[in-house]
C-alpha positions, 0 to 999 in steps of 0.5 A: 495506472498513475505514476506516483512521485515520491516522497508521497504524502499519504492523507487517506487509506486509498493513497496507501493502496494506490502506492502498493498497487502501483509498486506491485504492478511495476514488480509484475506481481499479481495480487495472489503473489503478494498475498502468498508472500505476506500470508494474507488473502487476495481479498485483503490485498484488493481491499487495501488497494481500493482504500478500504479503511478496515484493513489491519495496520500490521498487515498493511505494513507487511504489504508495504515492505513486500513491494519494496516501499518504506514508511516515514513519519515526519513532524509537521502541521496537517495540511488543509 
């Protein structure tokens, strides 16, 4: 498991998944625990944590909140 430093620039779905997985594990939560809290399935949690880009944004935001993360948008040019 990597140690993500915040603020954390998210450029791809897998970056969100990595942050959710790391925070979930730090809280000693299983994927099943997180699925129960958010009303989703273990398969959904697994797909998000692996960066599968077909995940529903509303449910991903539920996961982010459930593990104690926040999302901020900033104005700025896209880094290349």
